[in-house]
N, C-alpha and C positions, 0 to 999 in steps of 0.2 A: 662585474659582468663577464661572462665567458662567451666566446664565439658561438658555442652551441646554443646559447640562450637567444641568439638572434638569427639562427638558421644557417650558420657556417659550420663546416667540419674543421677539425684541427688542421688538416692538410690544406684546406682552402685558406685558413688564417695564415699559416706559414707562408704560402705562396704570395699572399697580399703583402706581408711584411718584407719578403724578399724583393718584391717589385716596387714597393713604395718609394725608395730613393730615386727611381727613374722618373717619377711623376713631378719632381721639382728640380729640373736642371738648373744649375747655377746656385742652388741653395744647399748649404751644409746643415744636415740634421743629425740628431742623435743616432739615427740608424746608420748613417755613413760613419760616424765616429766609432760606433761599436763594431761595425764591419762583421756582422755575424754570418756564419754559414748556416745551411739548412739544419744541421744537427744542433747547433748552438741556439737557433731560434726555437726549435722543439724543446730543448732543455730549459730555456728561459720561460717558455710558456708553461711547461710542466711545473716548474718551481712556483710560478705565479698562481696557477690553478690550485696547487696544494696549499699555498699560503692563504688564499681567500676562502678555501674550503675548510680551514681549521676553525 
């Protein structure tokens, strides 16, 4: 499933992924582990979208 399929733009999705670690203070998640910047999130999303679209 892609963000666009549930009404989000790619930019909104990227903002959500950037903000997500702040919603769980004191918890260490994969997002903190990866520590992706905006461009890296966009690249990871593009790779995912391409992979599931194949």
